[in-house]
C-alpha positions as CSV (number, residue, x, y, z in Angstrom):
1,M,-84.7,-14.8,266.9
2,G,-87.7,-15.8,265.4
3,T,-90.0,-18.3,265.8
4,A,-89.9,-22.1,264.4
5,G,-92.0,-21.9,261.6
6,I,-93.4,-24.0,259.1
7,G,-91.2,-24.4,256.1
8,T,-92.1,-24.8,252.5
9,D,-92.3,-28.1,252.4
10,G,-95.6,-28.2,255.2
11,T,-92.8,-29.5,258.0
12,D,-91.3,-27.7,261.0
13,G,-87.9,-27.9,260.6
14,T,-87.4,-30.9,262.7
15,A,-87.3,-33.8,260.8
16,G,-83.6,-33.5,260.1
17,E,-82.4,-33.8,263.5
18,R,-83.7,-37.4,264.0
19,G,-79.8,-38.3,263.0
20,R,-78.4,-36.3,265.7
21,L,-80.5,-37.5,268.5
22,I,-80.2,-40.9,267.7
23,N,-76.5,-40.8,268.0
24,V,-77.1,-39.1,271.3
25,A,-79.6,-42.0,272.4
26,Y,-77.5,-45.1,271.6
27,R,-74.1,-43.3,273.3
28,L,-76.1,-42.6,276.6
29,L,-78.2,-46.4,276.5
30,G,-76.0,-48.4,274.8
31,S,-78.9,-49.8,272.7
32,A,-80.4,-48.8,268.9
33,T,-83.2,-49.9,270.2
34,E,-84.0,-48.0,272.6
35,A,-82.5,-44.9,271.1
36,E,-85.1,-45.4,268.7
37,D,-88.0,-45.5,271.0
38,A,-86.4,-42.7,272.9
39,V,-86.4,-40.5,269.9
40,Q,-89.8,-41.4,268.4
41,D,-91.2,-40.6,272.1
42,A,-89.4,-36.8,272.0
43,Y,-91.1,-36.3,268.4
44,A,-94.1,-37.6,269.9
45,R,-93.9,-35.0,272.6
46,W,-93.1,-32.4,270.0
47,Y,-96.0,-32.8,267.9
48,G,-98.5,-33.2,270.9
49,L,-97.3,-29.3,272.0
50,P,-100.1,-27.3,270.4
51,G,-98.7,-25.4,267.3
52,S,-98.9,-21.9,269.2
53,R,-96.5,-23.1,271.8
54,R,-94.1,-24.9,268.9
55,E,-93.5,-21.7,267.0
56,E,-92.8,-19.8,270.8
57,I,-89.6,-22.5,270.6
58,L,-86.9,-20.7,269.0
59,S,-84.8,-23.9,268.7
60,P,-86.6,-27.1,268.3
61,G,-83.5,-29.0,267.8
62,A,-82.4,-27.6,271.3
63,W,-85.7,-28.6,272.4
64,L,-85.5,-32.4,271.2
65,T,-82.4,-32.7,272.7
66,T,-83.3,-31.8,275.9
67,V,-86.4,-33.9,276.1
68,T,-84.4,-36.8,274.6
69,G,-82.2,-36.8,277.4
70,R,-84.2,-36.6,280.0
71,I,-86.1,-39.6,278.3
72,C,-82.9,-41.4,278.6
73,L,-81.9,-40.2,282.0
74,D,-85.0,-41.7,283.4
75,L,-84.8,-45.1,281.1
76,L,-81.2,-45.0,282.5
77,G,-82.3,-44.9,285.5
78,S,-84.8,-48.0,285.7
79,A,-82.2,-49.8,283.8
80,R,-80.0,-50.7,286.4
81,A,-83.2,-52.5,288.4
82,R,-83.6,-54.4,285.0
83,R,-80.1,-55.1,285.1
84,E,-80.4,-56.8,288.4
85,R,-82.3,-59.5,286.8
86,Y,-80.5,-59.9,283.9
87,V,-79.3,-63.4,283.1
88,G,-75.8,-63.2,282.8
89,A,-73.4,-60.6,281.9
90,W,-75.1,-57.4,280.3
91,L,-73.4,-55.8,276.7
92,P,-74.2,-53.3,274.4
93,E,-75.7,-53.8,271.3
94,P,-73.4,-54.4,268.5
95,L,-73.3,-52.7,265.4
96,P,-72.5,-53.6,261.8
97,D,-70.6,-51.2,259.3
98,R,-73.2,-50.8,256.8
99,A,-70.9,-50.4,254.1
100,E,-69.6,-53.7,254.3
101,W,-72.8,-55.5,254.4
102,D,-74.1,-53.1,251.3
103,R,-70.9,-54.6,249.3
104,A,-72.2,-57.6,250.3
105,G,-75.3,-56.9,248.7
106,A,-77.5,-56.8,251.7
107,S,-80.7,-54.2,252.4
108,A,-83.0,-54.1,254.9
109,G,-85.7,-51.4,255.2
110,P,-85.1,-47.6,255.3
111,G,-85.9,-47.2,259.1
112,D,-83.4,-49.0,260.8
113,P,-81.6,-46.4,263.4
114,A,-77.8,-48.6,262.5
115,D,-78.1,-46.7,259.5
116,R,-77.8,-43.4,261.1
117,I,-75.6,-43.9,264.0
118,V,-71.7,-42.9,263.3
119,L,-69.3,-45.7,263.9
120,D,-66.4,-43.5,265.7
121,E,-64.3,-44.1,269.0
122,S,-67.2,-43.0,271.0
123,V,-69.0,-46.2,270.5
124,A,-65.9,-48.2,270.6
125,M,-67.8,-51.5,272.8
126,A,-64.5,-50.3,275.2
127,F,-66.0,-47.1,275.4
128,L,-69.6,-47.8,275.4
129,V,-69.0,-50.6,278.8
130,V,-66.7,-48.2,280.5
131,L,-69.8,-46.1,280.4
132,E,-72.3,-48.4,281.8
133,S,-69.7,-48.0,285.2
134,M,-70.9,-44.4,284.9
135,T,-74.2,-43.1,287.4
136,P,-76.9,-42.0,284.9
137,A,-76.4,-38.5,285.6
138,E,-72.9,-38.3,285.0
139,R,-73.5,-40.6,281.6
140,V,-75.6,-37.8,280.7
141,A,-73.2,-34.9,281.5
142,F,-69.8,-36.4,279.9
143,V,-72.1,-37.6,276.7
144,L,-73.6,-34.4,275.8
145,H,-70.5,-32.6,277.0
146,D,-67.5,-34.9,276.3
147,V,-68.7,-36.1,273.1
148,F,-71.2,-33.5,271.6
149,R,-69.4,-30.6,273.0
150,Y,-72.6,-29.3,274.8
151,P,-72.2,-26.3,277.0
152,F,-72.9,-26.9,280.7
153,A,-75.8,-24.6,280.8
154,E,-77.4,-26.4,278.3
155,I,-76.7,-29.9,279.9
156,A,-78.5,-28.4,282.9
157,G,-81.9,-28.3,281.5
158,V,-81.8,-31.9,280.9
159,L,-80.0,-32.8,284.3
160,G,-82.3,-30.0,286.2
161,R,-79.2,-29.3,288.0
162,T,-76.6,-25.7,287.7
163,P,-74.3,-25.7,285.0
164,A,-71.2,-26.2,288.1
165,A,-73.2,-29.4,288.7
166,C,-73.0,-30.9,285.6
167,K,-69.4,-29.6,285.1
168,Q,-68.6,-31.4,288.7
169,L,-70.6,-34.9,287.1
170,A,-68.9,-34.9,284.2
171,S,-65.5,-34.6,285.7
172,S,-66.1,-37.7,287.8
173,A,-67.1,-39.6,284.5
174,R,-64.1,-38.3,282.8
175,R,-61.9,-40.0,286.1
176,R,-63.9,-43.1,285.5
177,V,-62.9,-43.5,281.7
178,D,-59.2,-42.8,282.8
179,T,-59.3,-45.3,286.3
180,T,-61.1,-48.2,284.9
181,S,-59.5,-48.8,281.1
182,G,-56.9,-45.8,280.4
183,P,-57.0,-44.3,276.6
184,V,-59.7,-46.5,275.1
185,P,-58.2,-47.2,271.5
186,A,-60.4,-46.2,268.6
187,T,-60.0,-49.6,266.7
188,G,-58.3,-52.8,267.0
189,R,-55.6,-54.1,264.6
190,P,-57.2,-56.2,261.6
191,D,-54.5,-58.4,261.5
192,V,-54.6,-59.9,265.1
193,V,-58.3,-60.7,264.6
194,R,-57.7,-62.4,261.5
195,R,-54.9,-64.8,263.1
196,V,-57.5,-65.1,266.0
197,K,-60.0,-66.2,263.4
198,E,-58.1,-68.4,261.4
199,A,-56.4,-70.0,265.2
200,W,-60.3,-70.7,266.2
201,E,-60.9,-72.4,262.9
202,S,-58.0,-74.4,262.7
203,K,-58.8,-75.0,266.8
204,D,-54.7,-74.4,267.2
205,V,-55.0,-73.7,271.3
206,P,-51.5,-72.3,271.1
207,A,-51.4,-69.9,268.6
208,L,-54.7,-68.2,270.5
209,V,-52.7,-68.6,273.6
210,G,-50.1,-66.5,271.9
211,L,-52.6,-63.8,270.4
212,L,-54.8,-63.5,273.8
213,D,-53.1,-61.4,276.8
214,P,-52.0,-63.5,279.4
215,D,-54.8,-61.4,281.5
216,A,-57.4,-61.2,278.7
217,V,-61.5,-61.5,279.5
218,M,-63.8,-62.6,277.9
219,T,-67.5,-61.4,278.8
220,A,-70.6,-62.9,277.2
221,D,-74.3,-62.0,276.8
222,G,-76.9,-64.4,275.9
223,G,-79.6,-62.4,278.1
224,G,-81.1,-66.0,278.9
225,M,-82.2,-66.9,275.5
226,V,-79.5,-68.9,274.2
227,G,-76.4,-70.9,276.1
228,T,-73.2,-69.0,276.8
229,V,-71.0,-68.6,280.0
230,L,-72.5,-66.4,282.8
231,R,-69.8,-65.1,284.1
232,P,-66.4,-63.5,282.1
233,V,-63.8,-66.2,281.7
234,E,-60.1,-64.9,282.6
235,G,-57.0,-65.8,281.6
236,G,-55.6,-66.2,277.7
237,T,-55.4,-69.6,278.6
238,R,-58.6,-70.4,279.3
239,I,-60.4,-68.5,276.9
240,A,-58.4,-70.3,274.0
241,R,-59.3,-73.8,275.6
242,Y,-62.8,-72.4,275.7
243,M,-63.2,-70.8,272.2
244,V,-61.7,-74.2,270.8
245,A,-64.1,-76.6,273.1
246,I,-67.3,-74.0,271.4
247,A,-65.9,-75.0,267.9
248,D,-66.1,-78.5,268.6
249,R,-70.0,-78.7,269.8
250,A,-71.2,-76.1,266.8
251,P,-69.5,-77.8,263.9
252,G,-70.6,-76.0,261.0
253,L,-70.3,-72.4,262.3
254,E,-69.1,-69.7,259.9
255,L,-66.4,-67.0,260.8
256,L,-66.6,-63.8,259.2
257,E,-64.1,-60.8,259.7
258,R,-66.5,-57.8,260.3
259,S,-66.5,-54.2,261.5
260,V,-68.3,-54.5,264.7
261,N,-68.9,-51.0,266.2
262,G,-66.3,-49.3,263.5
263,A,-63.5,-52.1,265.0
264,P,-62.5,-55.1,264.0
265,G,-64.4,-58.3,265.1
266,L,-65.9,-61.5,264.4
267,V,-69.4,-62.3,263.5
268,A,-70.1,-66.4,263.7
269,R,-73.2,-67.5,261.3
270,R,-74.7,-71.1,261.4
271,D,-77.0,-72.0,258.3
272,G,-76.7,-68.4,257.2
273,V,-77.9,-66.8,259.9
274,V,-75.7,-64.7,262.4
275,A,-75.6,-66.1,265.8
276,T,-72.7,-63.9,267.0
277,V,-71.1,-61.2,266.9
278,A,-67.8,-60.4,269.1
279,A,-66.0,-57.3,269.6
280,F,-62.1,-57.3,270.1
281,D,-60.1,-54.8,272.6
282,V,-56.7,-54.9,271.1
283,V,-53.4,-53.6,272.6
284,G,-49.9,-53.7,272.2
285,G,-50.8,-56.4,269.6
286,H,-52.7,-58.7,271.6
287,V,-56.5,-59.2,272.2
288,A,-56.6,-57.8,275.7
289,R,-61.1,-58.0,276.3
290,I,-63.5,-60.0,273.8
291,W,-67.1,-59.0,274.3
292,V,-69.5,-62.0,272.6
293,V,-73.2,-60.9,272.4
294,R,-75.5,-63.8,271.9
295,N,-78.3,-62.3,273.0
296,P,-80.8,-62.5,269.3
297,E,-82.6,-59.5,270.3
298,K,-79.5,-57.2,270.3
299,L,-78.6,-58.9,267.3
300,R,-81.8,-57.6,264.9
301,P,-79.4,-55.1,262.8
302,W,-77.3,-58.0,262.3
303,V,-79.9,-60.2,260.9
304,G,-80.5,-60.2,257.1
305,G,-78.1,-56.9,256.6
306,L,-78.3,-53.5,256.4
307,P,-80.4,-50.6,255.4
308,R,-79.3,-48.8,252.6
309,R,-77.0,-46.3,252.8
310,P,-78.5,-42.8,252.8
311,S,-77.0,-40.3,250.1
312,G,-74.4,-37.8,250.7
313,P,-70.7,-38.8,253.0
314,A,-71.4,-39.5,256.4
315,P,-69.1,-37.7,259.1
316,S,-65.7,-40.0,260.1
317,R,-66.3,-38.3,263.7
318,L,-69.0,-36.9,265.5
319,T,-68.2,-33.9,267.7
320,G,-70.4,-31.3,267.0
321,R,-73.0,-30.2,268.9
322,G,-76.8,-29.4,268.5
323,P,-78.1,-25.9,268.1
324,S,-78.4,-23.6,270.9
325,P,-81.6,-22.5,272.4
326,G,-82.3,-19.3,271.1
């Protein structure tokens, strides 16, 4: 098979792997910021190798995937301890749809990882929340195999376990998806979210109750940095009343329909600054779950728009796996 070698442009052929690695790491970590850091760490380790060692590696992409996976595995393990100290509920970082912000004329720096994450059903907020219920090893095995189609023989190198053990981990994770939430919808219904926005703006409690499932649950993440409910609000009527109470206490709040992790959602701005991002799970024409992110550290991709869209079309789904080791 030959060696990694050096390309005619002076590179070693690894630069093009970054986008795929960011996609893997975000699904593993639920944080675009941590995903960027993990991939940056993997590249630092790659370039820290002696040149002769790099040339011996038959598939730099596979090597980088293995190292990124191991870094994410370590981060997931330490995250459990950090989450125990987290104030209130912890939710994944919401991602905007760069196309919508491009049309609005927004532009930011070219290095934002949100610009490289493919928005498909595997980044839906409902799906990411279910991933949080898995053990770190289950999550790595499940994401790499079920989302990115890596064979268990390669996943074994990430987890340091046998392929059979990795297969069992993915199977266990799959049961969590099936029993925790059932089939995860790829998108919500834009018309339902639009009517929620209109009812919220008009402070119409009965209309909101009619749009919410009676057993709906709203979870908010302020990270202890901004005010929000620390426990989930349960029941459509309670959620509707809470939403109207928020509108009463925050005059001048501007609600915008925006894609959140590839599905219809709402963004609340005050004085032109994004303060809240809400993702919705719409089932059977009613809102079943609402995830509200207010932690400003998780709203950085929403501040000042998004990076310019890269040239060339982005794939509609991210299901292909990375290169295999030689």
